[in-house]
C-alpha positions in Angstrom: 5.4 -28.0 12.8 7.9 -25.9 10.8 11.0 -25.0 12.8 13.6 -22.2 12.0 17.2 -23.1 11.5 18.2 -21.6 14.8 15.9 -21.8 17.8 16.4 -18.1 18.7 14.6 -17.1 15.7 11.4 -19.2 16.2 8.6 -16.9 17.0 5.7 -19.1 17.0 3.8 -21.9 15.2 2.8 -21.7 11.5 -0.5 -20.6 11.7 -8.8 -7.3 -20.4 -10.6 -7.2 -23.7 -8.1 -9.6 -25.1 -7.8 -11.6 -22.0 -9.6 -12.2 -18.7 -6.4 -11.9 -16.8 -6.3 -8.1 -17.5 -8.9 -7.8 -14.9 -7.6 -10.1 -12.3 -6.0 -7.3 -10.4 -5.6 -6.3 -6.8 -3.8 -3.2 -6.3 -3.9 -0.6 -3.4 -3.6 3.2 -3.9 -2.4 4.9 -0.7 -3.6 8.4 -0.7 -0.6 9.8 1.1 1.6 8.2 -1.7 -0.5 10.1 -4.4 -0.1 13.4 -2.3 3.7 12.5 -2.3 4.0 12.1 -6.0 2.1 15.4 -6.7 4.3 17.4 -4.3 7.6 15.8 -5.1 7.3 16.1 -8.9 5.6 19.6 -8.7 8.8 21.2 -10.4 8.3 18.9 -13.5 5.6 20.9 -15.1 5.7 24.3 -16.7 2.2 24.5 -17.5 -0.2 26.4 -15.3 -3.7 25.1 -14.1 -6.6 27.5 -14.0 -8.0 25.5 -11.1 -8.5 27.5 -7.9 -8.2 25.4 -4.7 -10.0 27.8 -2.5 -13.2 27.5 -4.6 -16.1 26.5 -2.4 -19.0 24.4 -3.0 -22.6 25.2 -1.8 -24.0 22.8 0.8 -26.5 21.7 -1.8 -23.7 20.6 -4.1 -21.9 18.8 -1.4 -25.1 17.1 -0.1 -25.7 15.8 -3.6 -22.2 14.4 -3.9 -22.3 13.0 -0.3 -25.6 11.1 -1.0 -23.9 9.5 -4.1 -20.8 8.6 -2.0 -23.0 6.9 0.6 -25.4 5.3 -1.7 -22.7 3.8 -4.0 -20.8 2.3 -1.0 -23.9 0.8 0.6 -25.1 -0.5 -2.6 -22.0 -2.1 -4.2 -19.1 -2.3 -1.7 -19.1 -6.1 -0.8 -17.1 -5.5 2.4 -18.5 -2.5 3.9 -19.8 -4.3 7.1 -17.0 -6.9 7.1 -15.0 -5.3 10.0 -17.5 -2.4 10.9 -21.1 -3.1 11.8 -23.9 -1.6 9.8 -24.9 0.5 12.9 -21.3 1.8 13.4 -21.0 2.6 9.7 -24.3 4.4 9.7 -23.1 6.5 12.5 -20.0 7.5 10.7 -22.0 8.2 7.5 -24.4 10.4 9.6 -21.5 12.0 11.2 -20.0 13.0 7.8 -23.3 14.5 6.7 -23.3 16.8 9.8 -20.0 18.2 8.7 -21.7 19.8 5.7 -23.1 22.9 7.6 -21.7 25.5 5.2 -19.8 25.8 1.9 -16.5 23.8 1.7 -13.5 23.8 -0.7 -12.5 20.5 -2.3 -9.7 19.7 0.1 -11.9 20.1 3.2 -14.7 18.1 1.7 -12.2 15.3 0.8 -11.0 15.2 4.5 -14.6 14.5 5.5 -14.9 11.6 2.9 -11.5 10.2 3.7 -12.3 10.0 7.4 -15.6 8.3 6.8 -14.2 5.9 4.2 -11.4 4.9 6.4 -13.9 3.4 8.8 -15.0 0.6 6.4 -11.6 -0.7 7.0 -10.7 -1.6 3.4 -7.3 -0.8 2.1 -8.5 -0.7 -1.4 -11.2 2.1 -0.7 -9.7 5.5 -0.6 -10.6 8.9 -1.9 -8.6 10.8 -4.5 -8.6 14.6 -5.4 -10.2 15.7 -8.6 -8.1 15.5 -11.8 -8.2 19.4 -11.8 -6.9 19.6 -8.4 -4.1 17.0 -9.0 -3.1 19.0 -12.1 -3.2 22.3 -10.0 -1.0 20.5 -7.3 1.5 19.5 -10.0 1.9 22.9 -11.2 1.8 24.9 -7.9 4.7 26.1 -5.8 3.5 24.8 -2.5 6.0 24.1 0.1 6.2 20.8 1.8 7.2 19.4 5.1 10.9 18.5 4.8 11.4 15.3 6.9 10.6 11.8 6.1 9.9 9.8 9.1 10.1 6.0 10.0 7.2 5.3 12.4 6.6 2.0 13.9 4.9 1.0 17.3 7.0 1.0 20.4 7.1 -1.4 23.2 4.2 -1.9 25.6 5.7 0.8 27.9 6.9 3.3 25.2 4.8 5.2 22.8 5.0 5.1 19.0 8.4 5.9 17.7 9.0 8.4 15.0 12.7 8.7 13.7 14.1 10.9 10.9 14.8 8.7 7.9 15.6 11.4 5.3 15.7 15.3 5.3 15.2 17.1 2.0 17.6 19.9 3.3 20.7 17.6 2.6 23.1 20.0 4.4 21.0 20.2 7.6 23.2 19.1 10.5 20.4 19.1 13.1 17.7 16.6 11.7 19.9 13.9 10.6 19.1 10.2 10.0 18.2 8.6 13.3 17.0 11.7 15.2 14.0 10.8 17.2 11.0 13.4 16.9 9.0 14.0 20.1 6.6 17.0 19.2 5.8 19.1 16.1 4.6 22.5 16.9 4.0 21.7 20.5 1.7 18.6 19.5 3.1 15.2 20.7 4.1 13.0 17.9 1.9 10.2 19.3 -1.1 12.6 19.0 -0.3 13.6 15.5 0.3 9.9 14.3 -3.1 8.8 15.9 -4.8 11.8 14.0 -3.2 11.0 10.7 -4.1 7.3 11.0 -7.8 8.2 11.1 -7.8 9.3 7.6 -5.8 6.4 6.1 -7.7 3.2 4.9 -6.4 -0.2 5.9 -7.4 -3.8 5.6 -9.2 -4.7 8.9 -7.6 -3.6 12.1 -4.1 -3.6 10.5 -2.0 -0.7 11.8 1.2 -1.8 10.0 0.0 -0.4 6.6 -0.9 2.9 8.2 2.4 3.3 9.8 4.2 2.3 6.7 2.0 4.7 4.5 3.3 7.5 6.8 6.7 6.2 6.6 6.9 6.0 2.8 9.1 8.7 1.4 7.2 12.0 1.9 4.2 10.2 3.2 4.2 11.7 6.7 4.8 15.2 5.3 2.1 15.0 2.9 -0.4 13.7 5.4 0.7 16.2 8.0 0.3 19.2 5.7 -3.0 17.9 4.3 -4.6 17.6 7.9 -2.8 20.4 9.8 -2.1 22.7 7.0 0.9 24.3 5.4 3.4 26.2 7.5 6.5 28.4 6.8 8.3 26.8 9.7 8.1 24.0 12.0 9.0 23.9 15.6 10.3 20.5 16.5 11.2 18.9 19.9 13.6 16.0 19.2 16.0 13.7 20.8 19.4 14.2 19.3 21.9 11.3 18.5 23.6 12.3 21.8 20.5 11.4 23.7 19.7 15.0 24.8 16.1 16.5 24.3 16.3 19.7 22.3 14.1 22.1 20.2 14.8 23.5 16.9 13.0 25.0 13.9 13.0 23.9 10.4 11.6 25.6 7.3 9.2 24.3 4.8 10.9 22.9 1.6 10.3 24.2 -1.8 10.9 21.7 -4.6 11.4 24.3 -7.2 14.6 25.6 -5.4 16.2 22.2 -5.5 18.5 22.3 -8.6 19.7 18.7 -8.1 16.1 17.4 -7.8 15.2 19.3 -11.1 18.2 18.2 -13.0 17.5 14.6 -12.1 13.9 14.7 -13.2 14.8 16.6 -16.3 17.3 14.1 -17.3 14.9 11.1 -16.7 12.2 13.0 -18.8 14.6 13.4 -21.7 15.3 9.7 -22.0 13.4 7.9 -24.6 10.2 6.1 -23.7 11.8 2.7 -24.3 14.6 3.5 -22.0 12.5 4.9 -19.3 10.3 1.7 -19.6 13.5 -0.3 -19.2 14.7 1.6 -16.1 11.3 1.2 -14.4 11.2 -2.4 -15.2 14.8 -3.0 -13.9 14.0 -1.0 -10.6 10.7 -3.0 -10.1 12.0 -6.7 -10.7 15.4 -8.1 -10.5 17.5 -11.1 -9.7 20.9 -11.2 -8.1 22.7 -14.6 -7.3 25.3 -14.9 -4.6 27.4 -17.9 -5.0 29.2 -17.4 -1.6 26.1 -17.9 0.3 24.3 -20.0 -2.3 21.5 -17.7 -2.4 19.4 -15.7 -4.8 17.9 -12.5 -4.1 14.6 -11.6 -6.0 13.4 -8.0 -5.5 9.9 -7.7 -6.6 8.2 -4.2 -6.3 5.0 -5.2 -8.1 2.8 -7.9 -9.7 1.8 -5.2 -12.3 0.8 -6.5 -15.9 3.3 -4.6 -17.9 6.4 -5.9 -16.3 6.8 -9.1 -18.3 6.8 -11.0 -15.0 6.1 -14.5 -16.5 9.2 -14.4 -18.6 11.2 -12.8 -15.7 10.0 -15.7 -13.4 10.8 -18.5 -16.1 14.4 -17.1 -16.6 15.1 -16.5 -12.9 14.0 -20.1 -11.7 15.7 -21.6 -14.7 19.0 -19.9 -13.8 18.6 -20.8 -10.1 18.1 -24.6 -11.1 21.0 -24.4 -13.3 23.4 -22.9 -10.6 21.8 -25.3 -7.9 20.8 -22.4 -5.7 19.7 -23.5 -2.3 18.2 -20.3 -0.7 15.8 -17.9 -2.4 14.9 -14.5 -0.9 11.8 -12.9 -2.4 11.7 -9.2 -1.3 8.0 -8.1 -1.6 8.3 -5.4 1.2 7.3 -2.8 -1.4 5.0 -4.9 -3.4 1.5 -3.3 -3.4 -0.2 -5.9 -5.6 -1.1 -6.1 -9.2 -2.1 -9.0 -11.4 -3.4 -12.2 -9.7 -2.3 -14.1 -12.8 1.5 -13.0 -12.0 1.2 -13.7 -8.3 -0.3 -17.2 -9.0 2.3 -17.9 -11.6 5.1 -17.1 -8.9 3.2 -19.2 -6.2 3.3 -22.4 -8.6 7.0 -22.1 -8.9 7.3 -22.4 -5.1 4.2 -24.1 -3.6 4.3 -27.9 -2.9 0.5 -28.6 -3.1 -2.4 -27.7 -5.2 -4.2 -24.4 -4.1 -7.1 -22.1 -4.7 -6.7 -18.5 -5.1 -10.0 -17.8 -3.1 -12.5 -19.8 -1.2 -15.2 -17.3 -2.0 -15.1 -14.5 -4.4 -18.3 -12.4 -5.0 -20.0 -9.1 -5.7 -23.2 -7.7 -4.2 -24.6 -6.7 -7.5 -24.0 -6.5 -11.3 -26.0 -3.3 -11.7 -25.9 0.2 -10.0 -28.1 3.2 -9.8 -24.9 5.3 -10.0 -23.6 3.8 -13.2 -23.1 7.2 -14.9 -20.5 8.2 -12.4 -18.6 4.9 -12.3 -15.5 4.6 -14.6 -15.8 1.7 -17.1 -19.3 0.8 -15.8 -20.5 -0.8 -19.2 -17.1 -2.9 -19.4 -17.2 -4.1 -15.9 -20.9 -5.0 -16.0 -20.2 -7.0 -19.3 -17.3 -8.7 -17.5 -19.6 -9.6 -14.4 -22.3 -10.9 -16.7 -19.8 -13.2 -18.4 -18.1 -14.7 -15.4 -20.3 -14.5 -12.3 -23.6 -16.3 -11.4 -26.1 -15.6 -8.7 -26.1 -18.1 -5.8 -28.5 -18.8 -3.1 -27.0 -16.2 -0.8 -28.1 -13.6 -3.3 -24.6 -12.8 -4.3 -22.8 -12.9 -7.6 -20.0 -15.5 -7.3 -16.9 -15.9 -9.7 -17.2 -19.6 -9.5 -14.1 -20.4 -11.5 -11.7 -19.3 -8.7 -13.8 -20.7 -6.1 -13.6 -24.0 -7.6 -10.3 -24.2 -9.4 -7.3 -25.6 -7.9 -3.9 -24.6 -9.3 -1.1 -27.2 -9.4 2.8 -26.5 -8.6 4.8 -26.1 -11.8 7.1 -29.2 -12.3 9.7 -27.4 -14.5 12.3 -25.2 -12.7 10.2 -25.7 -9.4 12.2 -24.3 -6.5 12.4 -26.7 -3.4 15.2 -25.0 -1.4 14.7 -22.5 1.4 12.6 -19.5 0.6 12.5 -16.4 2.7 9.8 -13.8 2.0 10.5 -10.2 3.2 7.3 -8.5 4.1 6.1 -5.2 5.7 3.3 -2.6 5.6 3.7 -2.1 1.7 3.1 -5.7 1.1 -0.5 -5.7 0.0 -3.3 -7.3 -1.9 -2.1 -9.8 -4.6 1.3 -10.1 -2.5 -0.8 -11.2 0.5 -2.4 -14.0 -1.6 1.1 -15.1 -2.5 2.5 -15.0 1.0 -0.5 -16.6 2.6 -0.5 -19.4 0.2 3.1 -20.6 0.4 3.6 -19.7 4.3 2.6 -23.0 5.7 5.4 -25.0 3.9 8.3 -26.2 5.9 10.8 -24.6 3.5 9.3 -21.3 3.5 9.8 -18.5 6.2 8.2 -15.1 6.3 10.5 -12.6 7.7 9.9 -8.9 8.7 6.7 -7.4 9.7 2.9 -8.1 9.3 1.8 -7.5 5.9 -0.3 -4.5 5.1 -3.0 -6.6 3.3 -5.3 -8.8 5.2 -4.5 -12.5 5.7 -8.2 -13.5 5.7 -9.3 -11.6 2.5 -9.8 -8.5 0.9 -12.1 -6.4 -1.4 -10.6 -5.9 -4.8 -10.4 -7.7 -8.3 -12.5 -4.9 -10.1 -11.8 -1.3 -8.6 -13.2 1.4 -10.7 -13.1 5.0 -9.7 -16.5 6.8 -9.0 -16.3 10.6 -9.7 -18.8 12.7 -7.8 -20.6 15.1 -10.3 -20.3 18.4 -8.4 -16.9 18.3 -6.7 -15.2 15.8 -9.1 -13.6 14.1 -6.1 -13.1 10.4 -6.8 -12.9 7.3 -4.8 -12.2 3.8 -5.4 -15.0 1.4 -5.3 -14.2 -2.4 -5.0 -16.8 -4.7 -6.5 -15.5 -8.1 -5.3 -14.9 -9.6 -1.8 -12.3 -12.3 -1.8 -11.8 -14.8 1.1 -8.4 -16.4 0.7 -8.9 -19.1 3.3 -12.0 -19.3 5.2 -10.4 -21.5 7.9 -8.0 -18.8 9.3 -9.4 -16.1 11.9 -11.3 -13.2 10.5 -9.3 -10.9 13.0 -8.5 -8.1 10.6 -4.8 -8.6 10.7 -2.3 -9.2 8.0 0.0 -12.2 7.3 2.2 -12.4 10.4 5.9 -13.1 10.2 7.5 -16.1 11.7 10.7 -14.3 12.0 10.0 -10.8 13.3 12.5 -8.0 12.2 11.4 -4.7 13.5 13.2 -1.3 13.0 15.2 0.2 15.6 16.5 3.8 16.0 20.2 2.6 15.9 19.4 0.6 12.6 17.8 3.7 10.9 20.8 5.8 12.1 23.3 3.5 10.4 21.1 3.0 7.3 21.0 -0.6 7.9 18.7 -3.1 6.2 17.6 -4.8 9.3 15.2 -7.2 7.6 17.8 -8.5 5.0 20.4 -8.7 7.8 18.1 -11.1 9.7 17.6 -13.2 6.6 21.5 -13.4 6.1 21.7 -14.6 9.8 19.2 -17.4 9.0 21.0 -18.5 5.9 24.5 -18.5 7.5 23.1 -20.4 10.5 21.8 -23.0 8.2 25.1 -23.4 6.4 
């Protein structure tokens, strides 16, 4: 059994046309994050959209789209009844149909779809606005909720905690970092959070991802505005830094009036494409070596295909070997996934035994009655014909990954202490990496439960399906992946061995409480 350096930290026992790797991708798409990007960069565009958001669709049109929505999910989604029984899912589908009593605009119809699709309990299965609606939102002058909130579950006695993490009104002296929000427009924050979570997809019964989605910059505001509607002013009951409960009003925020924001975006837009790519790459993956603590800090925000990660990993681990680094911190708190080829490459540089990516990996079908609505259908079908075969269970298995064992890399292999920082945004391919190396004596998972499911997920190929009448899109995973069939299928993420949860005081100070915990571990070892 693995033990931590200091007993006080021991929480518990260890429990592509050119290349096939182009397709080995697991990547979530948070609906609230999409809403955030659309709202935050609304001041970027000068073009106008002719789309009218109030346009309503007839019940006949909506029912046609809904029939395709339900039919495609029931036909192709390999995890539709993984955590929700067929009887329960049928009830949710039937409920959604009853909501089509009259004409609805796109946003109201998408709310119905989002609510129903979240009941599948698959973080890769989410709805998306139509392209026309996205373009409209990018060019509109809609105001947004100004506060970013950090949300996490409280103790068994207290309720969920929501604390101001940032305020778009930078000169506001009332709603500063660390202020605890109790109510918004007379609605208790617990009720609001519970309502918003009903529309957010997550792997299994995982709440960490839902809370983190709301905690992402602008995530709460985007979700709150979508469900409760846009307001000119918000009445907020809060607990100030002095501990006294008060009430104050804050106005909606108009991004177009923020000169500093517009200047920053304009400057970024004026940089060359090559320079922008370098900036994005630098912000997504980096390595810093601290000789004082004999530690290396690897920030890894994605396993994406276009980040030249293999060369980055090679050079990073070579440098650590050269300098005799004994402690490696891999920060994947914001890593939503990406290429399994990349996550597997990193795993091989740390893992101490041979391993498989998946115990099982299969699709329900290689054909679809809804093929004309599915993005890249011909290409996906060709790929599945090439790499899958039908087994006795009637499923189409990707046999290579079910059979193949990967071996640790010998060159520049890291054998020191590894600390993996995780949280609600750690998803998909990141979960595969974390789950595989976690059993090792020299690896410690620090932080919060991962957003991605520990037992498995439904991903790999995830095309968009576009509904013909409203043009609303939703992601349709085609493969079901079980990472390790021997662990409980309890609908939870990878659990940290060293828990580091936020506190109001840490948020008020702007402290990186998870990194602080890692530094305590490193220093206690020294």
